[in-house]
BAMIVEX-178684 format. One record per residue (C-alpha): residue number from 0; residue in one letter; z negated, y, x negated. Coordinates in pm, 1 decimal. Layout:
N
<node n="NUM" res="a" Z="Z" Y="Y" X="X"/>
...
end
This chain:
339
<node n="0" res="m" Z="573.9" Y="332.1" X="2271.1"/>
<node n="1" res="a" Z="588.5" Y="646.9" X="2056.7"/>
<node n="2" res="l" Z="324.9" Y="686.7" X="1779.9"/>
<node n="3" res="s" Z="60.0" Y="967.6" X="1837.9"/>
<node n="4" res="a" Z="66.3" Y="1284.7" X="1622.7"/>
<node n="5" res="d" Z="-200.9" Y="1157.3" X="1404.5"/>
<node n="6" res="s" Z="16.9" Y="870.4" X="1271.7"/>
<node n="7" res="r" Z="180.2" Y="1139.9" X="1058.7"/>
<node n="8" res="l" Z="72.5" Y="1301.0" X="738.0"/>
<node n="9" res="q" Z="215.0" Y="1598.6" X="554.1"/>
<node n="10" res="f" Z="187.5" Y="1433.3" X="224.8"/>
<node n="11" res="t" Z="367.3" Y="1683.7" X="16.6"/>
<node n="12" res="s" Z="558.2" Y="2002.2" X="110.4"/>
<node n="13" res="d" Z="879.5" Y="1798.0" X="155.8"/>
<node n="14" res="l" Z="746.7" Y="1450.3" X="272.7"/>
<node n="15" res="n" Z="604.5" Y="1400.7" X="611.8"/>
<node n="16" res="i" Z="508.2" Y="1030.3" X="629.5"/>
<node n="17" res="c" Z="380.7" Y="760.4" X="857.0"/>
<node n="18" res="r" Z="27.1" Y="680.6" X="771.1"/>
<node n="19" res="i" Z="102.0" Y="304.5" X="816.4"/>
<node n="20" res="l" Z="340.6" Y="224.6" X="529.4"/>
<node n="21" res="n" Z="572.7" Y="-75.1" X="563.8"/>
<node n="22" res="g" Z="497.9" Y="-286.7" X="257.8"/>
<node n="23" res="m" Z="803.1" Y="-468.6" X="119.4"/>
<node n="24" res="w" Z="594.2" Y="-687.9" X="-114.8"/>
<node n="25" res="q" Z="663.4" Y="-964.4" X="127.7"/>
<node n="26" res="v" Z="1028.6" Y="-990.8" X="49.1"/>
<node n="27" res="s" Z="965.3" Y="-1059.1" X="-329.0"/>
<node n="28" res="g" Z="906.7" Y="-1436.4" X="-266.5"/>
<node n="29" res="g" Z="592.7" Y="-1646.9" X="-186.4"/>
<node n="30" res="h" Z="587.4" Y="-1525.6" X="178.9"/>
<node n="31" res="g" Z="893.7" Y="-1714.5" X="316.5"/>
<node n="32" res="k" Z="1269.6" Y="-1701.6" X="273.5"/>
<node n="33" res="i" Z="1416.3" Y="-1363.2" X="377.0"/>
<node n="34" res="n" Z="1749.1" Y="-1344.0" X="549.7"/>
<node n="35" res="a" Z="1902.7" Y="-1023.3" X="429.1"/>
<node n="36" res="p" Z="2103.3" Y="-916.9" X="744.5"/>
<node n="37" res="a" Z="1801.5" Y="-994.5" X="963.3"/>
<node n="38" res="a" Z="1577.7" Y="-793.0" X="746.6"/>
<node n="39" res="i" Z="1797.9" Y="-486.8" X="752.6"/>
<node n="40" res="k" Z="1843.1" Y="-521.5" X="1116.3"/>
<node n="41" res="t" Z="1458.1" Y="-536.8" X="1162.4"/>
<node n="42" res="m" Z="1412.8" Y="-213.7" X="942.6"/>
<node n="43" res="f" Z="1586.6" Y="-21.3" X="1222.6"/>
<node n="44" res="q" Z="1317.1" Y="-142.9" X="1458.6"/>
<node n="45" res="y" Z="1030.8" Y="-24.3" X="1237.5"/>
<node n="46" res="v" Z="1190.9" Y="312.5" X="1202.6"/>
<node n="47" res="d" Z="1279.2" Y="346.1" X="1566.4"/>
<node n="48" res="a" Z="905.0" Y="273.2" X="1646.1"/>
<node n="49" res="g" Z="787.7" Y="547.7" X="1405.3"/>
<node n="50" res="f" Z="717.1" Y="358.8" X="1109.5"/>
<node n="51" res="t" Z="952.6" Y="543.4" X="869.7"/>
<node n="52" res="t" Z="770.6" Y="504.8" X="529.1"/>
<node n="53" res="w" Z="848.7" Y="213.1" X="305.8"/>
<node n="54" res="d" Z="657.7" Y="89.4" X="-0.9"/>
<node n="55" res="l" Z="845.2" Y="-112.3" X="-253.8"/>
<node n="56" res="a" Z="901.0" Y="-160.2" X="-628.0"/>
<node n="57" res="d" Z="1145.2" Y="-256.0" X="-894.7"/>
<node n="58" res="h" Z="1004.1" Y="-615.7" X="-908.4"/>
<node n="59" res="y" Z="972.5" Y="-681.3" X="-530.0"/>
<node n="60" res="g" Z="1281.2" Y="-904.3" X="-531.3"/>
<node n="61" res="p" Z="1568.1" Y="-731.5" X="-323.9"/>
<node n="62" res="a" Z="1347.5" Y="-466.1" X="-178.5"/>
<node n="63" res="e" Z="1519.4" Y="-170.7" X="-344.9"/>
<node n="64" res="d" Z="1861.1" Y="-311.0" X="-257.1"/>
<node n="65" res="f" Z="1741.9" Y="-364.8" X="115.0"/>
<node n="66" res="i" Z="1651.0" Y="10.2" X="115.2"/>
<node n="67" res="g" Z="1995.0" Y="101.0" X="-22.2"/>
<node n="68" res="e" Z="2182.5" Y="-105.6" X="230.5"/>
<node n="69" res="f" Z="1966.3" Y="13.5" X="509.0"/>
<node n="70" res="r" Z="2032.4" Y="370.7" X="427.1"/>
<node n="71" res="r" Z="2418.3" Y="313.8" X="415.0"/>
<node n="72" res="q" Z="2399.6" Y="137.0" X="751.7"/>
<node n="73" res="l" Z="2179.8" Y="425.2" X="895.8"/>
<node n="74" res="v" Z="2446.2" Y="691.3" X="782.8"/>
<node n="75" res="a" Z="2730.4" Y="476.8" X="928.5"/>
<node n="76" res="n" Z="2551.7" Y="432.3" X="1262.3"/>
<node n="77" res="r" Z="2362.2" Y="742.4" X="1309.5"/>
<node n="78" res="g" Z="2498.6" Y="1003.4" X="1065.4"/>
<node n="79" res="k" Z="2376.0" Y="1136.8" X="729.3"/>
<node n="80" res="e" Z="2111.9" Y="1367.6" X="893.4"/>
<node n="81" res="a" Z="1923.8" Y="1045.5" X="997.6"/>
<node n="82" res="l" Z="1830.8" Y="993.8" X="628.3"/>
<node n="83" res="a" Z="1591.8" Y="1285.7" X="659.7"/>
<node n="84" res="n" Z="1358.5" Y="1072.6" X="869.7"/>
<node n="85" res="i" Z="1316.1" Y="788.4" X="613.9"/>
<node n="86" res="q" Z="1080.0" Y="784.1" X="307.5"/>
<node n="87" res="a" Z="1094.8" Y="519.1" X="47.0"/>
<node n="88" res="f" Z="827.2" Y="496.4" X="-230.3"/>
<node n="89" res="t" Z="912.2" Y="269.4" X="-515.8"/>
<node n="90" res="k" Z="741.0" Y="160.3" X="-839.8"/>
<node n="91" res="w" Z="812.5" Y="104.5" X="-1201.1"/>
<node n="92" res="v" Z="620.2" Y="-158.9" X="-1388.7"/>
<node n="93" res="p" Z="733.3" Y="-170.7" X="-1748.6"/>
<node n="94" res="r" Z="615.6" Y="-392.8" X="-2020.0"/>
<node n="95" res="p" Z="391.2" Y="-209.6" X="-2243.6"/>
<node n="96" res="g" Z="553.3" Y="-85.7" X="-2567.9"/>
<node n="97" res="r" Z="717.0" Y="227.1" X="-2708.1"/>
<node n="98" res="m" Z="858.2" Y="458.3" X="-2445.6"/>
<node n="99" res="t" Z="1173.8" Y="663.5" X="-2508.0"/>
<node n="100" res="k" Z="1328.2" Y="920.4" X="-2274.0"/>
<node n="101" res="k" Z="1639.4" Y="690.5" X="-2266.2"/>
<node n="102" res="l" Z="1441.5" Y="386.7" X="-2163.4"/>
<node n="103" res="v" Z="1258.1" Y="556.1" X="-1892.6"/>
<node n="104" res="e" Z="1579.3" Y="729.9" X="-1755.3"/>
<node n="105" res="e" Z="1772.3" Y="408.2" X="-1760.2"/>
<node n="106" res="n" Z="1508.1" Y="236.5" X="-1542.7"/>
<node n="107" res="i" Z="1470.2" Y="533.3" X="-1304.8"/>
<node n="108" res="d" Z="1849.2" Y="525.2" X="-1267.8"/>
<node n="109" res="i" Z="1852.2" Y="163.5" X="-1181.3"/>
<node n="110" res="s" Z="1611.1" Y="237.3" X="-898.7"/>
<node n="111" res="r" Z="1817.7" Y="532.7" X="-778.3"/>
<node n="112" res="r" Z="2133.5" Y="312.5" X="-774.6"/>
<node n="113" res="r" Z="1974.2" Y="21.6" X="-605.1"/>
<node n="114" res="m" Z="1817.6" Y="257.5" X="-342.9"/>
<node n="115" res="d" Z="2132.7" Y="472.7" X="-307.8"/>
<node n="116" res="v" Z="1942.6" Y="797.6" X="-346.4"/>
<node n="117" res="e" Z="2000.7" Y="1098.8" X="-576.2"/>
<node n="118" res="s" Z="1629.0" Y="1153.2" X="-612.1"/>
<node n="119" res="l" Z="1325.3" Y="910.4" X="-562.1"/>
<node n="120" res="d" Z="1092.6" Y="1024.9" X="-305.6"/>
<node n="121" res="l" Z="794.1" Y="895.4" X="-500.2"/>
<node n="122" res="m" Z="781.4" Y="692.6" X="-824.6"/>
<node n="123" res="q" Z="454.1" Y="498.8" X="-846.8"/>
<node n="124" res="f" Z="396.1" Y="401.2" X="-1219.3"/>
<node n="125" res="h" Z="198.8" Y="94.9" X="-1319.0"/>
<node n="126" res="w" Z="74.5" Y="11.5" X="-1683.6"/>
<node n="127" res="w" Z="-78.0" Y="-320.4" X="-1778.1"/>
<node n="128" res="d" Z="-263.0" Y="-229.2" X="-2097.2"/>
<node n="129" res="y" Z="-472.7" Y="82.5" X="-2143.1"/>
<node n="130" res="q" Z="-510.7" Y="-0.6" X="-2514.3"/>
<node n="131" res="d" Z="-143.0" Y="93.0" X="-2541.4"/>
<node n="132" res="k" Z="-129.8" Y="472.7" X="-2494.2"/>
<node n="133" res="n" Z="248.3" Y="475.7" X="-2441.3"/>
<node n="134" res="y" Z="182.3" Y="517.0" X="-2071.6"/>
<node n="135" res="l" Z="122.2" Y="884.7" X="-2132.8"/>
<node n="136" res="d" Z="474.7" Y="914.5" X="-2298.3"/>
<node n="137" res="a" Z="625.9" Y="728.3" X="-2002.4"/>
<node n="138" res="l" Z="472.4" Y="968.7" X="-1760.7"/>
<node n="139" res="k" Z="562.8" Y="1278.2" X="-1957.2"/>
<node n="140" res="y" Z="933.1" Y="1162.7" X="-1963.6"/>
<node n="141" res="m" Z="912.3" Y="1087.8" X="-1589.4"/>
<node n="142" res="a" Z="785.6" Y="1450.5" X="-1543.3"/>
<node n="143" res="e" Z="1088.7" Y="1564.1" X="-1727.2"/>
<node n="144" res="l" Z="1301.6" Y="1370.0" X="-1501.7"/>
<node n="145" res="q" Z="1128.2" Y="1520.2" X="-1209.1"/>
<node n="146" res="t" Z="1213.9" Y="1864.2" X="-1341.3"/>
<node n="147" res="e" Z="1579.6" Y="1745.4" X="-1365.8"/>
<node n="148" res="g" Z="1565.6" Y="1638.1" X="-999.1"/>
<node n="149" res="k" Z="1583.0" Y="1251.9" X="-1030.7"/>
<node n="150" res="i" Z="1226.9" Y="1209.9" X="-904.0"/>
<node n="151" res="k" Z="1055.1" Y="1422.6" X="-634.0"/>
<node n="152" res="h" Z="702.2" Y="1326.5" X="-693.5"/>
<node n="153" res="l" Z="497.5" Y="1128.1" X="-946.4"/>
<node n="154" res="a" Z="230.6" Y="878.3" X="-850.0"/>
<node n="155" res="l" Z="35.7" Y="577.9" X="-991.2"/>
<node n="156" res="t" Z="-32.9" Y="224.5" X="-886.5"/>
<node n="157" res="n" Z="-357.8" Y="43.9" X="-983.3"/>
<node n="158" res="f" Z="-501.1" Y="294.3" X="-1222.7"/>
<node n="159" res="d" Z="-878.9" Y="335.2" X="-1260.6"/>
<node n="160" res="t" Z="-1053.0" Y="664.8" X="-1232.4"/>
<node n="161" res="e" Z="-1102.8" Y="710.2" X="-1594.1"/>
<node n="162" res="h" Z="-725.7" Y="697.5" X="-1669.7"/>
<node n="163" res="l" Z="-637.7" Y="887.4" X="-1373.4"/>
<node n="164" res="q" Z="-853.8" Y="1153.1" X="-1520.1"/>
<node n="165" res="i" Z="-685.1" Y="1137.8" X="-1858.4"/>
<node n="166" res="i" Z="-329.0" Y="1161.5" X="-1705.6"/>
<node n="167" res="t" Z="-453.6" Y="1462.1" X="-1487.9"/>
<node n="168" res="e" Z="-605.8" Y="1638.5" X="-1797.2"/>
<node n="169" res="a" Z="-276.3" Y="1580.6" X="-1986.2"/>
<node n="170" res="g" Z="-120.7" Y="1823.6" X="-1729.9"/>
<node n="171" res="i" Z="78.6" Y="1559.7" X="-1534.8"/>
<node n="172" res="k" Z="70.5" Y="1618.8" X="-1165.5"/>
<node n="173" res="i" Z="-0.4" Y="1299.5" X="-971.9"/>
<node n="174" res="v" Z="4.5" Y="1307.1" X="-599.6"/>
<node n="175" res="s" Z="-114.9" Y="949.0" X="-524.6"/>
<node n="176" res="n" Z="-264.7" Y="637.2" X="-647.6"/>
<node n="177" res="q" Z="-212.4" Y="297.8" X="-488.2"/>
<node n="178" res="v" Z="-520.6" Y="82.4" X="-493.4"/>
<node n="179" res="q" Z="-681.1" Y="-216.0" X="-311.7"/>
<node n="180" res="f" Z="-917.3" Y="-90.6" X="-47.2"/>
<node n="181" res="s" Z="-1049.7" Y="-297.3" X="239.3"/>
<node n="182" res="l" Z="-1374.6" Y="-384.9" X="441.2"/>
<node n="183" res="v" Z="-1406.3" Y="-655.8" X="167.3"/>
<node n="184" res="d" Z="-1310.3" Y="-451.1" X="-135.9"/>
<node n="185" res="r" Z="-1471.2" Y="-99.8" X="-121.7"/>
<node n="186" res="r" Z="-1461.2" Y="-28.2" X="-490.1"/>
<node n="187" res="p" Z="-1263.2" Y="304.6" X="-440.0"/>
<node n="188" res="e" Z="-1572.9" Y="438.4" X="-272.7"/>
<node n="189" res="v" Z="-1773.8" Y="441.3" X="-594.4"/>
<node n="190" res="n" Z="-1573.7" Y="681.7" X="-814.0"/>
<node n="191" res="m" Z="-1211.4" Y="693.9" X="-703.7"/>
<node n="192" res="v" Z="-1228.9" Y="868.1" X="-365.9"/>
<node n="193" res="k" Z="-1435.8" Y="1151.1" X="-512.6"/>
<node n="194" res="f" Z="-1199.8" Y="1214.3" X="-793.7"/>
<node n="195" res="c" Z="-907.3" Y="1218.1" X="-566.8"/>
<node n="196" res="q" Z="-1053.9" Y="1453.2" X="-323.3"/>
<node n="197" res="q" Z="-1132.3" Y="1703.9" X="-609.2"/>
<node n="198" res="h" Z="-779.3" Y="1683.7" X="-748.9"/>
<node n="199" res="d" Z="-577.4" Y="1666.4" X="-427.4"/>
<node n="200" res="i" Z="-469.1" Y="1315.5" X="-477.0"/>
<node n="201" res="k" Z="-409.8" Y="1071.6" X="-193.3"/>
<node n="202" res="l" Z="-480.2" Y="699.3" X="-191.4"/>
<node n="203" res="f" Z="-233.2" Y="458.5" X="-53.7"/>
<node n="204" res="t" Z="-428.5" Y="117.6" X="7.0"/>
<node n="205" res="y" Z="-308.8" Y="-229.0" X="5.7"/>
<node n="206" res="g" Z="-495.0" Y="-549.3" X="80.4"/>
<node n="207" res="t" Z="-656.8" Y="-369.3" X="372.6"/>
<node n="208" res="l" Z="-608.5" Y="-672.5" X="585.0"/>
<node n="209" res="c" Z="-671.5" Y="-932.5" X="322.0"/>
<node n="210" res="g" Z="-323.9" Y="-1075.5" X="351.0"/>
<node n="211" res="g" Z="-391.6" Y="-1161.5" X="707.9"/>
<node n="212" res="l" Z="-737.9" Y="-1317.7" X="674.2"/>
<node n="213" res="l" Z="-879.5" Y="-1016.5" X="866.2"/>
<node n="214" res="s" Z="-742.5" Y="-1131.0" X="1197.5"/>
<node n="215" res="e" Z="-845.4" Y="-1337.0" X="1504.1"/>
<node n="216" res="k" Z="-676.8" Y="-1634.5" X="1347.9"/>
<node n="217" res="y" Z="-962.8" Y="-1707.5" X="1119.3"/>
<node n="218" res="i" Z="-1260.6" Y="-1657.4" X="1360.5"/>
<node n="219" res="g" Z="-1473.4" Y="-1970.7" X="1386.2"/>
<node n="220" res="k" Z="-1243.6" Y="-2165.4" X="1148.5"/>
<node n="221" res="p" Z="-1363.7" Y="-2388.8" X="860.9"/>
<node n="222" res="e" Z="-1320.3" Y="-2245.6" X="518.4"/>
<node n="223" res="p" Z="-942.8" Y="-2289.2" X="424.6"/>
<node n="224" res="r" Z="-847.2" Y="-2474.2" X="112.3"/>
<node n="225" res="g" Z="-563.4" Y="-2384.8" X="-119.7"/>
<node n="226" res="f" Z="-307.8" Y="-2595.4" X="56.9"/>
<node n="227" res="d" Z="-412.4" Y="-2423.3" X="401.4"/>
<node n="228" res="l" Z="-314.9" Y="-2082.0" X="269.4"/>
<node n="229" res="g" Z="55.9" Y="-2053.3" X="304.3"/>
<node n="230" res="t" Z="132.7" Y="-1718.1" X="114.3"/>
<node n="231" res="t" Z="69.0" Y="-1569.6" X="-215.0"/>
<node n="232" res="s" Z="-124.5" Y="-1294.8" X="-42.4"/>
<node n="233" res="l" Z="-352.4" Y="-1525.5" X="141.4"/>
<node n="234" res="r" Z="-449.5" Y="-1707.9" X="-182.0"/>
<node n="235" res="k" Z="-513.9" Y="-1394.3" X="-354.0"/>
<node n="236" res="y" Z="-744.0" Y="-1241.9" X="-90.0"/>
<node n="237" res="k" Z="-929.2" Y="-1561.9" X="-29.8"/>
<node n="238" res="n" Z="-1030.5" Y="-1539.2" X="-389.1"/>
<node n="239" res="m" Z="-1152.6" Y="-1176.5" X="-319.6"/>
<node n="240" res="v" Z="-1359.6" Y="-1296.7" X="-15.6"/>
<node n="241" res="d" Z="-1521.1" Y="-1558.4" X="-235.4"/>
<node n="242" res="a" Z="-1624.2" Y="-1290.9" X="-477.2"/>
<node n="243" res="w" Z="-1737.6" Y="-1057.9" X="-213.4"/>
<node n="244" res="g" Z="-1967.4" Y="-1295.1" X="-32.9"/>
<node n="245" res="g" Z="-1820.1" Y="-1613.4" X="73.6"/>
<node n="246" res="w" Z="-1667.2" Y="-1747.9" X="401.6"/>
<node n="247" res="h" Z="-1994.1" Y="-1757.1" X="596.2"/>
<node n="248" res="l" Z="-2048.3" Y="-1388.6" X="545.0"/>
<node n="249" res="f" Z="-1677.8" Y="-1320.4" X="618.2"/>
<node n="250" res="q" Z="-1722.4" Y="-1511.5" X="951.1"/>
<node n="251" res="e" Z="-1990.6" Y="-1267.5" X="1030.3"/>
<node n="252" res="l" Z="-1778.3" Y="-983.2" X="950.7"/>
<node n="253" res="l" Z="-1483.1" Y="-1123.5" X="1167.4"/>
<node n="254" res="s" Z="-1719.3" Y="-1165.9" X="1466.9"/>
<node n="255" res="t" Z="-1846.3" Y="-799.3" X="1430.9"/>
<node n="256" res="l" Z="-1489.0" Y="-675.9" X="1413.9"/>
<node n="257" res="k" Z="-1402.4" Y="-887.7" X="1705.5"/>
<node n="258" res="q" Z="-1676.3" Y="-713.0" X="1917.9"/>
<node n="259" res="i" Z="-1551.3" Y="-372.3" X="1806.4"/>
<node n="260" res="a" Z="-1193.7" Y="-455.3" X="1873.3"/>
<node n="261" res="d" Z="-1268.6" Y="-587.2" X="2224.1"/>
<node n="262" res="k" Z="-1472.9" Y="-271.6" X="2305.0"/>
<node n="263" res="h" Z="-1155.3" Y="-59.4" X="2214.6"/>
<node n="264" res="g" Z="-895.1" Y="-297.7" X="2345.8"/>
<node n="265" res="v" Z="-725.1" Y="-351.1" X="2014.4"/>
<node n="266" res="s" Z="-717.3" Y="-628.8" X="1744.8"/>
<node n="267" res="i" Z="-928.1" Y="-704.6" X="1445.4"/>
<node n="268" res="a" Z="-637.5" Y="-591.2" X="1220.8"/>
<node n="269" res="n" Z="-641.7" Y="-253.8" X="1403.5"/>
<node n="270" res="v" Z="-1013.6" Y="-198.6" X="1344.7"/>
<node n="271" res="a" Z="-979.7" Y="-301.9" X="972.4"/>
<node n="272" res="t" Z="-692.0" Y="-65.1" X="919.9"/>
<node n="273" res="r" Z="-846.3" Y="222.6" X="1114.7"/>
<node n="274" res="y" Z="-1174.8" Y="197.6" X="915.0"/>
<node n="275" res="i" Z="-988.8" Y="255.3" X="590.7"/>
<node n="276" res="l" Z="-755.2" Y="528.0" X="733.8"/>
<node n="277" res="d" Z="-1062.0" Y="728.4" X="823.4"/>
<node n="278" res="k" Z="-1191.9" Y="720.1" X="462.0"/>
<node n="279" res="p" Z="-1182.0" Y="1036.1" X="266.1"/>
<node n="280" res="a" Z="-869.6" Y="1082.5" X="31.4"/>
<node n="281" res="v" Z="-677.0" Y="788.9" X="215.6"/>
<node n="282" res="g" Z="-328.4" Y="911.2" X="298.7"/>
<node n="283" res="g" Z="-207.6" Y="566.5" X="430.4"/>
<node n="284" res="v" Z="-255.1" Y="201.9" X="459.2"/>
<node n="285" res="i" Z="19.5" Y="-38.2" X="340.1"/>
<node n="286" res="v" Z="85.3" Y="-324.2" X="584.1"/>
<node n="287" res="g" Z="298.9" Y="-606.9" X="475.7"/>
<node n="288" res="a" Z="636.7" Y="-637.2" X="669.0"/>
<node n="289" res="r" Z="768.9" Y="-991.9" X="665.0"/>
<node n="290" res="l" Z="1116.8" Y="-865.3" X="771.4"/>
<node n="291" res="g" Z="1292.9" Y="-1092.9" X="1009.0"/>
<node n="292" res="i" Z="1014.2" Y="-1351.3" X="992.2"/>
<node n="293" res="s" Z="705.9" Y="-1207.9" X="1164.4"/>
<node n="294" res="e" Z="671.4" Y="-866.3" X="1307.6"/>
<node n="295" res="h" Z="354.3" Y="-675.9" X="1402.1"/>
<node n="296" res="i" Z="517.3" Y="-347.5" X="1510.2"/>
<node n="297" res="a" Z="346.5" Y="-311.7" X="1852.7"/>
<node n="298" res="d" Z="5.0" Y="-414.0" X="1717.5"/>
<node n="299" res="n" Z="26.8" Y="-175.7" X="1434.0"/>
<node n="300" res="a" Z="112.6" Y="96.5" X="1676.8"/>
<node n="301" res="k" Z="-232.9" Y="59.2" X="1840.2"/>
<node n="302" res="v" Z="-413.9" Y="167.0" X="1528.1"/>
<node n="303" res="f" Z="-336.3" Y="520.6" X="1650.2"/>
<node n="304" res="s" Z="-462.6" Y="465.4" X="2003.3"/>
<node n="305" res="f" Z="-850.1" Y="472.8" X="1930.9"/>
<node n="306" res="t" Z="-1130.3" Y="612.7" X="1728.3"/>
<node n="307" res="l" Z="-1413.0" Y="423.2" X="1566.4"/>
<node n="308" res="d" Z="-1757.1" Y="576.5" X="1659.9"/>
<node n="309" res="a" Z="-2076.5" Y="596.4" X="1461.7"/>
<node n="310" res="e" Z="-2214.2" Y="270.2" X="1615.8"/>
<node n="311" res="d" Z="-1899.9" Y="91.3" X="1504.7"/>
<node n="312" res="s" Z="-1929.5" Y="212.1" X="1146.0"/>
<node n="313" res="n" Z="-2291.5" Y="132.0" X="1138.4"/>
<node n="314" res="v" Z="-2260.5" Y="-241.8" X="1240.8"/>
<node n="315" res="i" Z="-1965.7" Y="-281.3" X="986.1"/>
<node n="316" res="n" Z="-2178.9" Y="-129.7" X="715.5"/>
<node n="317" res="t" Z="-2465.6" Y="-358.8" X="794.9"/>
<node n="318" res="i" Z="-2245.3" Y="-655.3" X="697.9"/>
<node n="319" res="s" Z="-2100.1" Y="-482.5" X="395.3"/>
<node n="320" res="s" Z="-2460.1" Y="-420.8" X="270.4"/>
<node n="321" res="q" Z="-2518.7" Y="-804.8" X="249.9"/>
<node n="322" res="s" Z="-2214.5" Y="-850.4" X="5.4"/>
<node n="323" res="r" Z="-2188.7" Y="-873.0" X="-365.7"/>
<node n="324" res="d" Z="-2096.1" Y="-547.8" X="-554.8"/>
<node n="325" res="l" Z="-1745.8" Y="-587.6" X="-640.7"/>
<node n="326" res="y" Z="-1749.6" Y="-285.2" X="-866.1"/>
<node n="327" res="q" Z="-2007.7" Y="-462.7" X="-1070.5"/>
<node n="328" res="l" Z="-1829.6" Y="-790.3" X="-1079.1"/>
<node n="329" res="i" Z="-1463.9" Y="-673.3" X="-1130.5"/>
<node n="330" res="g" Z="-1476.9" Y="-309.1" X="-1233.2"/>
<node n="331" res="d" Z="-1291.9" Y="4.0" X="-1103.5"/>
<node n="332" res="c" Z="-969.9" Y="-1.4" X="-916.2"/>
<node n="333" res="g" Z="-698.6" Y="-212.9" X="-1077.3"/>
<node n="334" res="d" Z="-935.4" Y="-367.7" X="-1321.3"/>
<node n="335" res="e" Z="-863.8" Y="-711.3" X="-1190.5"/>
<node n="336" res="y" Z="-507.8" Y="-680.5" X="-1338.3"/>
<node n="337" res="r" Z="-634.5" Y="-606.6" X="-1699.9"/>
<node n="338" res="r" Z="-921.3" Y="-857.3" X="-1750.5"/>
end
């Protein structure tokens, strides 16, 4: 089943991407043992189905190596021109401290070697400590490497609106920011979306399915305890659900989403994804790919087969209005990593 035209976004002048990105966080550990040959084989299935865009990072275990090996196999099997259909977005997450051009370039070169690319499609930068202003130096050096052709585009991961503005005002061109955004966590709507609209910055969202909690599997089920949550992501997003409004309200949300999903002949995950994809400034939603373990290619494709109407949005928003204000509890996007 070919994906519809609205599955694609002309993200930059040279990058046409799939709006559902294959998240490779799942290969970093905590989500089951990954068999490398099986994972690479599965990557062909994703790309052949139209899911051509990958989200990874320097610290996602072997994710960058998988991309490199996949690219080599792709060339061997289909020719070098097939590489033009693949987009791979990585991240650099350094320890705070003094940044030098040499240090930045060495780390960029490591990702280039692992991914087997001359130029990184998108380098998404994360910084742990805003008190340490060296993040601006790191970005300025990355901008120099962009000019030199080692990076095509610069982006951020989990920066709040205030620091995104500081970076923008420093004259550094940022094309996207990766943030948590879901029916449970709607903090980007407070400040981030508006700023991104004003400055032509896209949002790539993660946690949109709450690690799998936003699915039929949890409807009508008693509240899971820690040992019931088998992956790192499930444990993380169960904590987010607790802060948002608790299990009882979450069950109301799941029941509402199930009604909407049945109306459109799709899944709860499809509805949750479509809702965020339709938000202003959102360029794409990152959906975890447990390569070789559990695939949802056919289900993910259904996201582009329907449209949510005003009635759907209204009933969802009615549930959301009963939840706690996570912006007040946690802060802006990414603040949960800097508390």
